N, C-alpha and C positions, 0 to 999 in steps of 0.2 A: 229476488223475485224469480219464480220459475213457473211458467205457464205451459200446460200440456193441451194441445188441441186434439180432440178425438171426434169421431163421427164416422159414418159410413163412407164407402168409396164415393168420390165425387161430391162430398159435402162442402168442399172448399178449403180444407186444411192447408194444402200446399199453396193455394192462391192467397188466402187470408193471412197465413202465418208471417210471410216476409213483410207484408205491409203493416200488419199489427205490430210486429217487432220494431219496425222503423218508427211508427207513431209513438210507441212507448219508450224508445231509445234502448232497446234490448237486442241481443244477438239472436239469430234465427238458425235452427237446425231442423232439417227434414229427416226423420228417422229412416224412411225408405232410401233417401239419397245417401245417407251415411252407410247403410248396409250395402248398397250398390258400389260405393267407393271402396269399402273394406273388401268385398268379395271380387271386385273388378268384373262384375257381371250384373245383368238386370234382374229385377225381382222375378219376372217370368222365367228366366233361365235358371235362377236358383230353385224355384219351385219345380221346374221340369227335371233338372239334373240331380238335385239333392233332396227334394221333397219338402212338404210343409213342416214337418217336425224340426228338420234342420234349420229351416228359415225362422221358425218361432223361437228356437233356442238362441240363435244369433241375434234376433230382434231384441230379446231380453237382455242379453250381454251388452249390446250397444246402447240400449236405454239406460242400463246401470251406469255406464260411462258418462252419458249425457247429463244424468241427474247430479253429477259432481260439479257441473258448471252453474254459475250464478248469473242472474239477469238474462234469462233466456226464454224464448218461445220455442217450443218443440212440437213439431207436427208429427203426429203418430200415424202408424198404419191403421186401417179400419178395424183390424182384429186385435190390436195390441192390448187394449184395455180388458179384453175378455179373459186374460190369464191372471189369476189372483195375485201372484207375486208382483206382476207389473202394476196392477191397480194399487196394491198396498204401497209400493214404492212411490208412485206418483202422488197418491193421497197424503203420504207423509212428507213429501219434499216440495209440494207446490199446489197450485190450483188447477183443476181440470175443467176445460170448457168443451161442452158437447155441441158441435155444429150439426144441428138437426136439419134433415132434408126429407121431403116427401118421396115415397117410392116412385111416383110418377116423374118427379124432377130427376131422381136418380137415373131412371130409364132414359130420359131425354139426354142426360149428360154422358151416359155410358154406352148407348146403343151402337156406336161405331168404334169404340176404344178396344184395342186388343192387348193393352198393357196391364190388365187386371186379371191375375191368375185364376181367381175363383169365379170369374164370369167370362173368361176368354172363350170358352167352348160355345157359349151362347152367341157370341158375335161372329166367330169363325164358322160355326155351324148354321148361321143364319136362322137361328131359332125364331119362332113366332114371338110377338110382343107378349102374348099370354104366358108362354114358357119362361121368357126372360123376366117378366114381372113376378111370376111364381117364385123363381130363384131369389130375386131381390128380397121379396117379402119374407122367404124362409130365413135368409141370412139376417135380415134386419130384426126379425122376431127373436132370434137367438141372441143377438147382440144388444137389443134395446135395454134389458135390465142392467147391463153394465154401463151403457152410455148414460142412462138416467141417474146414475149415482154421481154424476159430475157436480161440481160446485156451481156451475152456471150452464144453462141451456139456452142456445140462441138459434133461431130458425133461419136457415140460409136459403130457403126455397125461392123467395121472390124479391126480397129487398136488393136494391143496388149495393154493390160491394162497399162503397164508401159509407153508406148508412150502417151496414152490418159492422164494419170496423169501428165506427164511432160508438155504436151501442156497446160493443165488446170492450173497448178501451175504457169507457166510463164505468161500466159495471165491474171490470177487473180492478180498476183503481179503488173502487168502493170495497171490493172483496178483500184486497190486500190491506186496506186501511182499517178494517174491522179488527177488533181484538179477538184473538183465537181463544 
């Protein structure tokens, strides 16, 4: 069993992933953490020093290594699924769950976070809510067609985390027990 958690920044992938893996008795890997450990650098530093193309190539390489593991939940970066090779690899090796969150909730969760390279300038530059929301919506619109190809879509905007995890666990077990 291989489960990939995808979704926009702050959708809950890194929070839900370890708990879900525990509930299902699976190992957990956070792709961003694996990249940081490999590079011995933060995602922000990698983006700043080596650029997004370098980061995306490294992300794909580490994802390939993680897909070799069985009985895992893998939390992806927000943009991982938007690269066709990554999507095909995940589609062919497991089930993809899209943790969906509203733009307003994304803003609430990210408005003070400086660890998201693609939105960092909006926090540091003290951008207006309107500017920040515009950027969130632009990125979300680009990524939505990829996210919506997931095997399962779960809204994480308002439910308590325990309810969300129970919902995912039940639906995942059904998904894996269906005949392909």
